[in-house]
C-alpha positions in Angstrom: 154.7 -165.6 42.5 156.6 -168.4 40.8 154.5 -168.3 37.6 156.0 -165.0 36.7 159.6 -164.4 35.5 162.0 -162.4 37.7 162.0 -158.8 36.8 158.8 -159.0 34.8 157.1 -156.0 36.4 157.7 -152.3 36.7 155.5 -152.1 39.8 153.6 -154.2 42.3 150.8 -152.8 44.4 149.4 -154.0 47.8 146.4 -152.2 49.3 145.5 -152.8 52.9 147.1 -156.3 53.0 150.7 -156.3 54.4 149.6 -156.0 58.0 147.4 -159.1 57.6 149.9 -161.4 56.1 151.1 -164.4 58.0 154.5 -164.3 56.4 154.9 -160.7 55.2 158.7 -161.0 54.6 158.2 -164.0 52.3 155.5 -162.2 50.3 157.5 -159.0 50.0 160.6 -160.8 48.9 158.5 -162.6 46.3 157.2 -159.2 45.1 160.8 -157.8 45.0 161.8 -160.8 42.8 159.1 -159.8 40.3 160.3 -156.2 40.0 162.7 -154.8 37.5 166.2 -154.8 39.1 166.9 -151.3 37.8 164.3 -149.4 39.9 161.1 -151.4 40.0 158.7 -150.0 42.6 156.6 -151.6 45.3 153.6 -149.4 46.3 152.0 -150.3 49.6 148.9 -148.6 51.0 148.4 -149.6 54.5 147.0 -148.4 57.8 148.6 -145.2 59.0 149.9 -145.6 62.5 152.9 -145.8 64.7 154.6 -149.0 66.0 154.0 -148.0 69.6 150.7 -148.5 71.5 150.6 -145.1 73.3 151.1 -143.1 70.1 148.2 -144.9 68.5 145.9 -144.7 71.5 145.9 -140.9 71.3 144.8 -141.0 67.7 141.3 -140.2 66.7 140.8 -143.7 65.3 143.1 -145.4 67.7 140.6 -147.4 69.7 138.7 -148.4 66.5 141.9 -149.6 64.8 143.0 -151.7 67.8 139.5 -153.3 68.1 139.5 -154.1 64.4 143.0 -155.5 64.6 142.1 -157.7 67.6 139.0 -159.1 66.0 140.2 -159.5 62.4 143.7 -158.6 61.4 145.5 -160.5 64.2 143.3 -163.5 63.5 144.5 -163.6 59.9 148.1 -163.1 60.9 148.0 -166.0 63.4 145.9 -168.3 61.2 148.7 -170.4 59.7 149.7 -173.6 61.5 152.6 -172.7 63.7 151.6 -169.0 63.9 152.7 -166.1 61.9 153.9 -162.5 62.1 150.6 -161.2 63.3 151.5 -157.5 62.9 147.8 -156.4 63.0 146.2 -153.2 61.7 148.6 -151.0 63.6 151.8 -152.6 62.3 153.0 -149.0 62.2 155.3 -146.9 60.1 158.5 -148.0 61.9 157.8 -151.8 61.6 156.6 -151.4 58.0 159.9 -149.7 57.1 161.9 -152.5 58.8 160.0 -155.2 57.0 160.4 -153.5 53.6 164.1 -153.1 54.1 164.5 -156.7 55.4 162.8 -157.8 52.1 165.5 -156.1 50.1 164.0 -152.7 49.3 166.4 -149.8 49.5 164.7 -146.4 49.3 161.5 -146.4 51.3 159.4 -143.3 51.2 156.2 -142.6 53.1 153.5 -140.4 51.7 150.8 -139.1 54.0 147.6 -139.2 52.1 146.2 -136.4 54.2 142.9 -134.7 53.6 139.9 -137.1 53.8 142.2 -140.1 54.2 143.8 -140.0 57.6 143.4 -143.7 57.8 146.1 -144.8 55.3 149.7 -144.2 54.4 151.3 -144.8 51.1 154.8 -146.4 51.1 157.0 -146.4 48.0 159.9 -148.8 48.0 162.4 -149.3 45.3 164.6 -152.3 44.5 168.2 -151.7 45.6 
């Protein structure tokens, strides 16, 4: 992110990536630095789930999402020397909100995409 000036963007978009990041807090803080300080928006589309295992196990896609997470997402999250955050595909709404707030975003809103997309959730986070 260093090649861009601070506050250079109105919005930053991440699609299906935050749960895979080895160091999501560092990346989200970098994205925040790029956003206009007077209300720039981070938009994150990520896997719709809860942060607790049992709530996800009862979901229609729960077993599939955990299997995918185990075989792919967690491998990415742990891939850096010394380990990483390893949130996996079912990072969950609660953990996503905590990470976004820890990265310096104030207002965090979740938008259920509903309809044909019961797989993803859209998060809108504003610079405080």
